[in-house]
N, CA, C and O atoms as a Tripos MOL2 file, in Angstrom:
@<TRIPOS>MOLECULE
protein
  260   259    65     0     0
PROTEIN
NO_CHARGES

@<TRIPOS>ATOM
      1 N           0.8990   -1.2250    0.0170 N.3       1 MET1
      2 CA          0.0210    0.0560   -0.0020 C.3       1 MET1
      3 C           0.8280    1.2390    0.0450 C.2       1 MET1
      4 O           1.8660    1.2830    0.7050 O.2       1 MET1
      5 N           0.3560    2.2740   -0.6830 N.am      2 SER2
      6 CA          1.1010    3.5500   -0.7010 C.3       2 SER2
      7 C           0.7860    4.3270    0.5680 C.2       2 SER2
      8 O          -0.1260    4.0120    1.3320 O.2       2 SER2
      9 N           1.6170    5.3850    0.7470 N.am      3 ARG3
     10 CA          1.4300    6.2000    1.9660 C.3       3 ARG3
     11 C           0.0650    6.8830    1.9360 C.2       3 ARG3
     12 O          -0.5440    7.0480    2.9940 O.2       3 ARG3
     13 N          -0.4390    7.2840    0.7790 N.am      4 ALA4
     14 CA         -1.7780    7.8240    0.6530 C.3       4 ALA4
     15 C          -2.8350    6.8350    1.1120 C.2       4 ALA4
     16 O          -3.7660    7.2040    1.8280 O.2       4 ALA4
     17 N          -2.6940    5.5640    0.7000 N.am      5 ASP5
     18 CA         -3.5590    4.5260    1.1610 C.3       5 ASP5
     19 C          -3.6090    4.3680    2.6490 C.2       5 ASP5
     20 O          -4.6610    4.2180    3.2690 O.2       5 ASP5
     21 N          -2.4180    4.4090    3.1920 N.am      6 ASP6
     22 CA         -2.2380    4.2650    4.6350 C.3       6 ASP6
     23 C          -2.9840    5.4610    5.3940 C.2       6 ASP6
     24 O          -3.6490    5.2660    6.4100 O.2       6 ASP6
     25 N          -2.8210    6.6390    4.8410 N.am      7 ILE7
     26 CA         -3.4630    7.8010    5.4640 C.3       7 ILE7
     27 C          -4.9780    7.7020    5.3600 C.2       7 ILE7
     28 O          -5.6830    8.0090    6.3210 O.2       7 ILE7
     29 N          -5.5000    7.2680    4.1780 N.am      8 GLN8
     30 CA         -6.9520    7.1590    4.0070 C.3       8 GLN8
     31 C          -7.5330    6.0630    4.9640 C.2       8 GLN8
     32 O          -8.6180    6.1970    5.5300 O.2       8 GLN8
     33 N          -6.7540    5.0090    5.0950 N.am      9 GLN9
     34 CA         -7.1940    3.9320    6.0660 C.3       9 GLN9
     35 C          -7.1720    4.4050    7.4950 C.2       9 GLN9
     36 O          -8.0560    4.0550    8.2770 O.2       9 GLN9
     37 N          -6.2110    5.1720    7.8410 N.am     10 GLU10
     38 CA         -6.1580    5.7600    9.1870 C.3      10 GLU10
     39 C          -7.3160    6.7350    9.4300 C.2      10 GLU10
     40 O          -7.9200    6.7350   10.5020 O.2      10 GLU10
     41 N          -7.6230    7.5740    8.4140 N.am     11 GLN11
     42 CA         -8.7340    8.5410    8.5480 C.3      11 GLN11
     43 C         -10.0340    7.7210    8.6870 C.2      11 GLN11
     44 O         -10.8880    8.0950    9.4900 O.2      11 GLN11
     45 N         -10.2040    6.6870    7.9830 N.am     12 SER12
     46 CA        -11.3930    5.8840    8.0240 C.3      12 SER12
     47 C         -11.5490    5.2680    9.4380 C.2      12 SER12
     48 O         -12.6320    5.3050   10.0210 O.2      12 SER12
     49 N         -10.4550    4.7090    9.9690 N.am     13 ASN13
     50 CA        -10.4820    4.1290   11.3080 C.3      13 ASN13
     51 C         -10.7850    5.1960   12.3530 C.2      13 ASN13
     52 O         -11.5420    4.9420   13.2900 O.2      13 ASN13
     53 N         -10.2140    6.3730   12.2100 N.am     14 LEU14
     54 CA        -10.4530    7.4700   13.1980 C.3      14 LEU14
     55 C         -11.8840    7.9520   13.1340 C.2      14 LEU14
     56 O         -12.4900    8.2490   14.1640 O.2      14 LEU14
     57 N         -12.4490    8.0340   11.8890 N.am     15 LYS15
     58 CA        -13.8500    8.4110   11.7570 C.3      15 LYS15
     59 C         -14.8060    7.4700   12.4540 C.2      15 LYS15
     60 O         -15.7630    7.8900   13.1040 O.2      15 LYS15
     61 N         -14.5060    6.0990   12.2910 N.am     16 ARG16
     62 CA        -15.3520    5.1590   12.9670 C.3      16 ARG16
     63 C         -15.2080    5.1810   14.4910 C.2      16 ARG16
     64 O         -16.1790    4.9540   15.2120 O.2      16 ARG16
     65 N         -13.9840    5.4570   14.9810 N.am     17 GLU17
     66 CA        -13.7240    5.5960   16.4000 C.3      17 GLU17
     67 C         -14.4830    6.8460   16.9310 C.2      17 GLU17
     68 O         -15.0660    6.7790   18.0140 O.2      17 GLU17
     69 N         -14.4860    7.9260   16.2290 N.am     18 LEU18
     70 CA        -15.1650    9.1810   16.6470 C.3      18 LEU18
     71 C         -16.6650    8.8650   16.6910 C.2      18 LEU18
     72 O         -17.3380    9.2210   17.6590 O.2      18 LEU18
     73 N         -17.1700    8.2320   15.7030 N.am     19 GLU19
     74 CA        -18.6460    7.9570   15.6380 C.3      19 GLU19
     75 C         -19.0330    7.0700   16.8360 C.2      19 GLU19
     76 O         -20.0740    7.2770   17.4600 O.2      19 GLU19
     77 N         -18.2320    6.1380   17.1280 N.am     20 ALA20
     78 CA        -18.5030    5.2370   18.3210 C.3      20 ALA20
     79 C         -18.4950    6.0370   19.6200 C.2      20 ALA20
     80 O         -19.3620    5.8620   20.4760 O.2      20 ALA20
     81 N         -17.5220    6.9000   19.7520 N.am     21 LEU21
     82 CA        -17.4470    7.7620   20.9370 C.3      21 LEU21
     83 C         -18.6560    8.6530   21.0670 C.2      21 LEU21
     84 O         -19.2250    8.7740   22.1520 O.2      21 LEU21
     85 N         -19.0690    9.2980   19.9470 N.am     22 GLN22
     86 CA        -20.2170   10.2020   19.9050 C.3      22 GLN22
     87 C         -21.5100    9.3730   20.1820 C.2      22 GLN22
     88 O         -22.4260    9.9010   20.8130 O.2      22 GLN22
     89 N         -21.6070    8.1490   19.7490 N.am     23 ASP23
     90 CA        -22.8320    7.3980   19.9870 C.3      23 ASP23
     91 C         -22.9170    6.9910   21.3530 C.2      23 ASP23
     92 O         -24.0340    6.7650   21.8160 O.2      23 ASP23
     93 N         -21.8210    6.8530   22.1200 N.am     24 GLN24
     94 CA        -21.8510    6.4630   23.4890 C.3      24 GLN24
     95 C         -22.0610    7.6610   24.3920 C.2      24 GLN24
     96 O         -22.5170    7.5010   25.5240 O.2      24 GLN24
     97 N         -21.7530    8.8140   23.9390 N.am     25 CYS25
     98 CA        -21.8180   10.0990   24.7850 C.3      25 CYS25
     99 C         -23.2550   10.3920   25.1100 C.2      25 CYS25
    100 O         -24.1340   10.0810   24.3060 O.2      25 CYS25
    101 N         -23.5460   11.0010   26.2980 N.am     26 ILE26
    102 CA        -24.8900   11.3780   26.6160 C.3      26 ILE26
    103 C         -25.0990   12.8580   26.3450 C.2      26 ILE26
    104 O         -26.2030   13.3590   26.5630 O.2      26 ILE26
    105 N         -24.1070   13.5650   25.8890 N.am     27 HIS27
    106 CA        -24.2220   15.0070   25.5140 C.3      27 HIS27
    107 C         -24.7950   15.8280   26.6360 C.2      27 HIS27
    108 O         -25.7090   16.6210   26.4080 O.2      27 HIS27
    109 N         -24.3070   15.6710   27.8050 N.am     28 LYS28
    110 CA        -24.8340   16.3500   29.0360 C.3      28 LYS28
    111 C         -24.6060   17.8610   28.9540 C.2      28 LYS28
    112 O         -25.5320   18.6160   29.2510 O.2      28 LYS28
    113 N         -23.4240   18.3370   28.5690 N.am     29 LYS29
    114 CA        -23.1290   19.7320   28.5550 C.3      29 LYS29
    115 C         -22.9740   20.2000   27.0980 C.2      29 LYS29
    116 O         -22.1550   19.6580   26.3560 O.2      29 LYS29
    117 N         -23.7500   21.1910   26.6980 N.am     30 GLN30
    118 CA        -23.7240   21.6810   25.2940 C.3      30 GLN30
    119 C         -23.5570   23.1500   25.2560 C.2      30 GLN30
    120 O         -23.8480   23.8690   26.2120 O.2      30 GLN30
    121 N         -23.0500   23.6090   24.0580 N.am     31 HIS31
    122 CA        -22.9890   25.0090   23.7890 C.3      31 HIS31
    123 C         -23.3210   25.2870   22.3440 C.2      31 HIS31
    124 O         -23.2090   24.3840   21.5150 O.2      31 HIS31
    125 N         -23.7130   26.4630   22.0120 N.am     32 ILE32
    126 CA        -24.0760   26.7960   20.6170 C.3      32 ILE32
    127 C         -22.7790   27.2000   19.8790 C.2      32 ILE32
    128 O         -21.9860   28.0100   20.3570 O.2      32 ILE32
    129 N         -22.6140   26.6010   18.7130 N.am     33 LYS33
    130 CA        -21.4430   26.9190   17.8500 C.3      33 LYS33
    131 C         -21.9700   27.0650   16.4580 C.2      33 LYS33
    132 O         -23.0520   26.6040   16.0980 O.2      33 LYS33
    133 N         -21.1190   27.7540   15.6730 N.am     34 PHE34
    134 CA        -21.3420   27.9310   14.1960 C.3      34 PHE34
    135 C         -20.6300   26.8400   13.5500 C.2      34 PHE34
    136 O         -19.4150   26.7540   13.7250 O.2      34 PHE34
    137 N         -21.3090   25.9040   12.7450 N.am     35 ASN35
    138 CA        -20.6860   24.7360   12.2650 C.3      35 ASN35
    139 C         -20.1250   24.9460   10.8700 C.2      35 ASN35
    140 O         -20.1290   26.0700   10.3680 O.2      35 ASN35
    141 N         -19.6210   23.8370   10.2050 N.am     36 SER36
    142 CA        -19.0250   23.8890    8.9070 C.3      36 SER36
    143 C         -20.0690   24.0930    7.7990 C.2      36 SER36
    144 O         -19.7600   24.4730    6.6700 O.2      36 SER36
    145 N         -21.4110   23.8000    8.2160 N.am     37 ASP37
    146 CA        -22.4330   24.0460    7.1760 C.3      37 ASP37
    147 C         -22.9780   25.3990    7.2340 C.2      37 ASP37
    148 O         -23.9790   25.7190    6.5920 O.2      37 ASP37
    149 N         -22.2950   26.2480    8.0430 N.am     38 LYS38
    150 CA        -22.6950   27.7080    8.1330 C.3      38 LYS38
    151 C         -24.0760   27.8350    8.8450 C.2      38 LYS38
    152 O         -24.9490   28.5950    8.4280 O.2      38 LYS38
    153 N         -24.2090   27.1050    9.8640 N.am     39 SER39
    154 CA        -25.5390   27.2420   10.6550 C.3      39 SER39
    155 C         -25.1660   27.0320   12.1370 C.2      39 SER39
    156 O         -24.1400   26.4300   12.4570 O.2      39 SER39
    157 N         -26.0060   27.5330   13.0030 N.am     40 TYR40
    158 CA        -25.7860   27.4260   14.4060 C.3      40 TYR40
    159 C         -26.3130   26.0970   14.8650 C.2      40 TYR40
    160 O         -27.3940   25.6790   14.4510 O.2      40 TYR40
    161 N         -25.5800   25.4340   15.7030 N.am     41 MET41
    162 CA        -25.9980   24.1250   16.2950 C.3      41 MET41
    163 C         -25.5910   24.0410   17.7930 C.2      41 MET41
    164 O         -24.5960   24.6210   18.2270 O.2      41 MET41
    165 N         -26.3880   23.3130   18.5250 N.am     42 TRP42
    166 CA        -25.9940   22.9240   19.9030 C.3      42 TRP42
    167 C         -24.9250   21.8610   19.7280 C.2      42 TRP42
    168 O         -25.1940   20.8800   19.0360 O.2      42 TRP42
    169 N         -23.7210   21.9770   20.3060 N.am     43 ARG43
    170 CA        -22.6680   21.0090   20.1950 C.3      43 ARG43
    171 C         -22.2510   20.5440   21.5780 C.2      43 ARG43
    172 O         -22.1570   21.3070   22.5400 O.2      43 ARG43
    173 N         -22.0060   19.2300   21.6120 N.am     44 CYS44
    174 CA        -21.6100   18.6210   22.8940 C.3      44 CYS44
    175 C         -20.1330   19.0210   23.2000 C.2      44 CYS44
    176 O         -19.2310   18.8930   22.3720 O.2      44 CYS44
    177 N         -19.9660   19.5100   24.4410 N.am     45 TYR45
    178 CA        -18.5570   19.8570   24.8840 C.3      45 TYR45
    179 C         -17.6350   18.6100   24.8690 C.2      45 TYR45
    180 O         -16.4690   18.7240   24.4920 O.2      45 TYR45
    181 N         -18.1040   17.5130   25.2430 N.am     46 LYS46
    182 CA        -17.2710   16.3970   25.3930 C.3      46 LYS46
    183 C         -16.8810   15.6710   24.1510 C.2      46 LYS46
    184 O         -15.7270   15.2660   24.0180 O.2      46 LYS46
    185 N         -17.8130   15.4840   23.2130 N.am     47 CYS47
    186 CA        -17.4830   14.6620   22.0250 C.3      47 CYS47
    187 C         -17.5850   15.5520   20.6860 C.2      47 CYS47
    188 O         -17.3270   15.0330   19.6000 O.2      47 CYS47
    189 N         -17.9200   16.7360   20.7740 N.am     48 ASN48
    190 CA        -17.9790   17.7200   19.6750 C.3      48 ASN48
    191 C         -19.0160   17.2860   18.6180 C.2      48 ASN48
    192 O         -18.7970   17.6090   17.4500 O.2      48 ASN48
    193 N         -20.1000   16.5990   18.9180 N.am     49 LYS49
    194 CA        -21.0930   16.2160   18.0240 C.3      49 LYS49
    195 C         -22.1320   17.3740   17.9460 C.2      49 LYS49
    196 O         -22.5070   17.9270   18.9790 O.2      49 LYS49
    197 N         -22.5860   17.7310   16.7480 N.am     50 ASP50
    198 CA        -23.6480   18.6430   16.5700 C.3      50 ASP50
    199 C         -24.9450   17.8690   16.9960 C.2      50 ASP50
    200 O         -25.3120   16.8660   16.3830 O.2      50 ASP50
    201 N         -25.5630   18.3340   17.9800 N.am     51 VAL51
    202 CA        -26.6970   17.5960   18.6280 C.3      51 VAL51
    203 C         -28.0520   18.0350   18.0630 C.2      51 VAL51
    204 O         -28.8680   17.1920   17.6910 O.2      51 VAL51
    205 N         -28.2940   19.3260   17.9990 N.am     52 ARG52
    206 CA        -29.6150   19.8240   17.4510 C.3      52 ARG52
    207 C         -29.4830   21.3440   17.0790 C.2      52 ARG52
    208 O         -28.5250   22.0330   17.4300 O.2      52 ARG52
    209 N         -30.5060   21.7810   16.3600 N.am     53 TYR53
    210 CA        -30.5520   23.1560   16.0670 C.3      53 TYR53
    211 C         -31.1420   23.9750   17.2780 C.2      53 TYR53
    212 O         -32.0600   23.4850   17.9360 O.2      53 TYR53
    213 N         -30.6400   25.1880   17.5730 N.am     54 PRO54
    214 CA        -31.2860   25.9300   18.6080 C.3      54 PRO54
    215 C         -32.5560   26.4620   18.2770 C.2      54 PRO54
    216 O         -32.8230   26.7060   17.1000 O.2      54 PRO54
    217 N         -33.4470   26.6880   19.2770 N.am     55 THR55
    218 CA        -34.7670   27.3090   18.9660 C.3      55 THR55
    219 C         -34.5610   28.7990   18.7150 C.2      55 THR55
    220 O         -33.4970   29.3270   19.0400 O.2      55 THR55
    221 N         -35.4910   29.4500   18.1790 N.am     56 SER56
    222 CA        -35.3500   30.8500   17.8700 C.3      56 SER56
    223 C         -35.0330   31.6230   19.2430 C.2      56 SER56
    224 O         -34.1820   32.5130   19.2510 O.2      56 SER56
    225 N         -35.6560   31.3050   20.2680 N.am     57 ASP57
    226 CA        -35.3210   32.0320   21.5940 C.3      57 ASP57
    227 C         -33.9030   31.7250   22.0000 C.2      57 ASP57
    228 O         -33.1830   32.6520   22.3670 O.2      57 ASP57
    229 N         -33.4450   30.4700   21.9580 N.am     58 GLU58
    230 CA        -32.0940   30.0890   22.2790 C.3      58 GLU58
    231 C         -31.0980   30.9410   21.3900 C.2      58 GLU58
    232 O         -30.1330   31.5100   21.9000 O.2      58 GLU58
    233 N         -31.3480   30.9940   20.1830 N.am     59 LEU59
    234 CA        -30.3940   31.6360   19.2310 C.3      59 LEU59
    235 C         -30.4520   33.1360   19.4960 C.2      59 LEU59
    236 O         -29.3990   33.7700   19.4340 O.2      59 LEU59
    237 N         -31.5050   33.7070   19.7650 N.am     60 HIS60
    238 CA        -31.6590   35.1570   20.0490 C.3      60 HIS60
    239 C         -30.8880   35.4180   21.3360 C.2      60 HIS60
    240 O         -30.1910   36.4320   21.3940 O.2      60 HIS60
    241 N         -30.9530   34.6230   22.3260 N.am     61 LYS61
    242 CA        -30.2220   34.8430   23.6550 C.3      61 LYS61
    243 C         -28.7220   34.6990   23.3740 C.2      61 LYS61
    244 O         -27.9250   35.4620   23.9190 O.2      61 LYS61
    245 N         -28.3360   33.7670   22.5600 N.am     62 PHE62
    246 CA        -26.9520   33.5090   22.2590 C.3      62 PHE62
    247 C         -26.3650   34.6560   21.5450 C.2      62 PHE62
    248 O         -25.2760   35.1130   21.8930 O.2      62 PHE62
    249 N         -27.0620   35.1590   20.5270 N.am     63 ILE63
    250 CA        -26.4890   36.2710   19.6850 C.3      63 ILE63
    251 C         -26.4220   37.5460   20.4940 C.2      63 ILE63
    252 O         -25.5230   38.3620   20.2890 O.2      63 ILE63
    253 N         -27.3730   37.7350   21.4260 N.am     64 HIS64
    254 CA        -27.4820   39.0510   22.1390 C.3      64 HIS64
    255 C         -26.8840   38.9290   23.4910 C.2      64 HIS64
    256 O         -27.1940   39.7940   24.3100 O.2      64 HIS64
    257 N         -26.0690   37.9790   23.8470 N.am     65 SER65
    258 CA        -25.4690   37.8600   25.1320 C.3      65 SER65
    259 C         -24.0010   38.3660   25.1770 C.2      65 SER65
    260 O         -23.3640   38.3200   26.2300 O.2      65 SER65
@<TRIPOS>BOND
     1     1     2 1
     2     2     3 1
     3     3     4 2
     4     3     5 am
     5     5     6 1
     6     6     7 1
     7     7     8 2
     8     7     9 am
     9     9    10 1
    10    10    11 1
    11    11    12 2
    12    11    13 am
    13    13    14 1
    14    14    15 1
    15    15    16 2
    16    15    17 am
    17    17    18 1
    18    18    19 1
    19    19    20 2
    20    19    21 am
    21    21    22 1
    22    22    23 1
    23    23    24 2
    24    23    25 am
    25    25    26 1
    26    26    27 1
    27    27    28 2
    28    27    29 am
    29    29    30 1
    30    30    31 1
    31    31    32 2
    32    31    33 am
    33    33    34 1
    34    34    35 1
    35    35    36 2
    36    35    37 am
    37    37    38 1
    38    38    39 1
    39    39    40 2
    40    39    41 am
    41    41    42 1
    42    42    43 1
    43    43    44 2
    44    43    45 am
    45    45    46 1
    46    46    47 1
    47    47    48 2
    48    47    49 am
    49    49    50 1
    50    50    51 1
    51    51    52 2
    52    51    53 am
    53    53    54 1
    54    54    55 1
    55    55    56 2
    56    55    57 am
    57    57    58 1
    58    58    59 1
    59    59    60 2
    60    59    61 am
    61    61    62 1
    62    62    63 1
    63    63    64 2
    64    63    65 am
    65    65    66 1
    66    66    67 1
    67    67    68 2
    68    67    69 am
    69    69    70 1
    70    70    71 1
    71    71    72 2
    72    71    73 am
    73    73    74 1
    74    74    75 1
    75    75    76 2
    76    75    77 am
    77    77    78 1
    78    78    79 1
    79    79    80 2
    80    79    81 am
    81    81    82 1
    82    82    83 1
    83    83    84 2
    84    83    85 am
    85    85    86 1
    86    86    87 1
    87    87    88 2
    88    87    89 am
    89    89    90 1
    90    90    91 1
    91    91    92 2
    92    91    93 am
    93    93    94 1
    94    94    95 1
    95    95    96 2
    96    95    97 am
    97    97    98 1
    98    98    99 1
    99    99   100 2
   100    99   101 am
   101   101   102 1
   102   102   103 1
   103   103   104 2
   104   103   105 am
   105   105   106 1
   106   106   107 1
   107   107   108 2
   108   107   109 am
   109   109   110 1
   110   110   111 1
   111   111   112 2
   112   111   113 am
   113   113   114 1
   114   114   115 1
   115   115   116 2
   116   115   117 am
   117   117   118 1
   118   118   119 1
   119   119   120 2
   120   119   121 am
   121   121   122 1
   122   122   123 1
   123   123   124 2
   124   123   125 am
   125   125   126 1
   126   126   127 1
   127   127   128 2
   128   127   129 am
   129   129   130 1
   130   130   131 1
   131   131   132 2
   132   131   133 am
   133   133   134 1
   134   134   135 1
   135   135   136 2
   136   135   137 am
   137   137   138 1
   138   138   139 1
   139   139   140 2
   140   139   141 am
   141   141   142 1
   142   142   143 1
   143   143   144 2
   144   143   145 am
   145   145   146 1
   146   146   147 1
   147   147   148 2
   148   147   149 am
   149   149   150 1
   150   150   151 1
   151   151   152 2
   152   151   153 am
   153   153   154 1
   154   154   155 1
   155   155   156 2
   156   155   157 am
   157   157   158 1
   158   158   159 1
   159   159   160 2
   160   159   161 am
   161   161   162 1
   162   162   163 1
   163   163   164 2
   164   163   165 am
   165   165   166 1
   166   166   167 1
   167   167   168 2
   168   167   169 am
   169   169   170 1
   170   170   171 1
   171   171   172 2
   172   171   173 am
   173   173   174 1
   174   174   175 1
   175   175   176 2
   176   175   177 am
   177   177   178 1
   178   178   179 1
   179   179   180 2
   180   179   181 am
   181   181   182 1
   182   182   183 1
   183   183   184 2
   184   183   185 am
   185   185   186 1
   186   186   187 1
   187   187   188 2
   188   187   189 am
   189   189   190 1
   190   190   191 1
   191   191   192 2
   192   191   193 am
   193   193   194 1
   194   194   195 1
   195   195   196 2
   196   195   197 am
   197   197   198 1
   198   198   199 1
   199   199   200 2
   200   199   201 am
   201   201   202 1
   202   202   203 1
   203   203   204 2
   204   203   205 am
   205   205   206 1
   206   206   207 1
   207   207   208 2
   208   207   209 am
   209   209   210 1
   210   210   211 1
   211   211   212 2
   212   211   213 am
   213   213   214 1
   214   214   215 1
   215   215   216 2
   216   215   217 am
   217   217   218 1
   218   218   219 1
   219   219   220 2
   220   219   221 am
   221   221   222 1
   222   222   223 1
   223   223   224 2
   224   223   225 am
   225   225   226 1
   226   226   227 1
   227   227   228 2
   228   227   229 am
   229   229   230 1
   230   230   231 1
   231   231   232 2
   232   231   233 am
   233   233   234 1
   234   234   235 1
   235   235   236 2
   236   235   237 am
   237   237   238 1
   238   238   239 1
   239   239   240 2
   240   239   241 am
   241   241   242 1
   242   242   243 1
   243   243   244 2
   244   243   245 am
   245   245   246 1
   246   246   247 1
   247   247   248 2
   248   247   249 am
   249   249   250 1
   250   250   251 1
   251   251   252 2
   252   251   253 am
   253   253   254 1
   254   254   255 1
   255   255   256 2
   256   255   257 am
   257   257   258 1
   258   258   259 1
   259   259   260 2
@<TRIPOS>SUBSTRUCTURE
     1 MET1         2 RESIDUE 1 A MET
     2 SER2         6 RESIDUE 1 A SER
     3 ARG3        10 RESIDUE 1 A ARG
     4 ALA4        14 RESIDUE 1 A ALA
     5 ASP5        18 RESIDUE 1 A ASP
     6 ASP6        22 RESIDUE 1 A ASP
     7 ILE7        26 RESIDUE 1 A ILE
     8 GLN8        30 RESIDUE 1 A GLN
     9 GLN9        34 RESIDUE 1 A GLN
    10 GLU10       38 RESIDUE 1 A GLU
    11 GLN11       42 RESIDUE 1 A GLN
    12 SER12       46 RESIDUE 1 A SER
    13 ASN13       50 RESIDUE 1 A ASN
    14 LEU14       54 RESIDUE 1 A LEU
    15 LYS15       58 RESIDUE 1 A LYS
    16 ARG16       62 RESIDUE 1 A ARG
    17 GLU17       66 RESIDUE 1 A GLU
    18 LEU18       70 RESIDUE 1 A LEU
    19 GLU19       74 RESIDUE 1 A GLU
    20 ALA20       78 RESIDUE 1 A ALA
    21 LEU21       82 RESIDUE 1 A LEU
    22 GLN22       86 RESIDUE 1 A GLN
    23 ASP23       90 RESIDUE 1 A ASP
    24 GLN24       94 RESIDUE 1 A GLN
    25 CYS25       98 RESIDUE 1 A CYS
    26 ILE26      102 RESIDUE 1 A ILE
    27 HIS27      106 RESIDUE 1 A HIS
    28 LYS28      110 RESIDUE 1 A LYS
    29 LYS29      114 RESIDUE 1 A LYS
    30 GLN30      118 RESIDUE 1 A GLN
    31 HIS31      122 RESIDUE 1 A HIS
    32 ILE32      126 RESIDUE 1 A ILE
    33 LYS33      130 RESIDUE 1 A LYS
    34 PHE34      134 RESIDUE 1 A PHE
    35 ASN35      138 RESIDUE 1 A ASN
    36 SER36      142 RESIDUE 1 A SER
    37 ASP37      146 RESIDUE 1 A ASP
    38 LYS38      150 RESIDUE 1 A LYS
    39 SER39      154 RESIDUE 1 A SER
    40 TYR40      158 RESIDUE 1 A TYR
    41 MET41      162 RESIDUE 1 A MET
    42 TRP42      166 RESIDUE 1 A TRP
    43 ARG43      170 RESIDUE 1 A ARG
    44 CYS44      174 RESIDUE 1 A CYS
    45 TYR45      178 RESIDUE 1 A TYR
    46 LYS46      182 RESIDUE 1 A LYS
    47 CYS47      186 RESIDUE 1 A CYS
    48 ASN48      190 RESIDUE 1 A ASN
    49 LYS49      194 RESIDUE 1 A LYS
    50 ASP50      198 RESIDUE 1 A ASP
    51 VAL51      202 RESIDUE 1 A VAL
    52 ARG52      206 RESIDUE 1 A ARG
    53 TYR53      210 RESIDUE 1 A TYR
    54 PRO54      214 RESIDUE 1 A PRO
    55 THR55      218 RESIDUE 1 A THR
    56 SER56      222 RESIDUE 1 A SER
    57 ASP57      226 RESIDUE 1 A ASP
    58 GLU58      230 RESIDUE 1 A GLU
    59 LEU59      234 RESIDUE 1 A LEU
    60 HIS60      238 RESIDUE 1 A HIS
    61 LYS61      242 RESIDUE 1 A LYS
    62 PHE62      246 RESIDUE 1 A PHE
    63 ILE63      250 RESIDUE 1 A ILE
    64 HIS64      254 RESIDUE 1 A HIS
    65 SER65      258 RESIDUE 1 A SER
C-alpha cells in the first residue's frame, strides 16, 4: 500500500472511532457553535457532536449575550 492509502485507512479508522465515541456520549453539557455547514447548532462539549438546532429563543439569547 502507498502512503496515501495508509493515510486514508487511518482516517477511516479514526472516523469510525469518533462515531462510536459520539454514539456512547450522553451529550450532558452543550454550547451553541457555528458549524461547517454555516449554521448554528448545539454542540456537545465532550464529543463535539452537533446535537440539534437551537430554537429561535435560544439563538436570540446566544446572539445578544
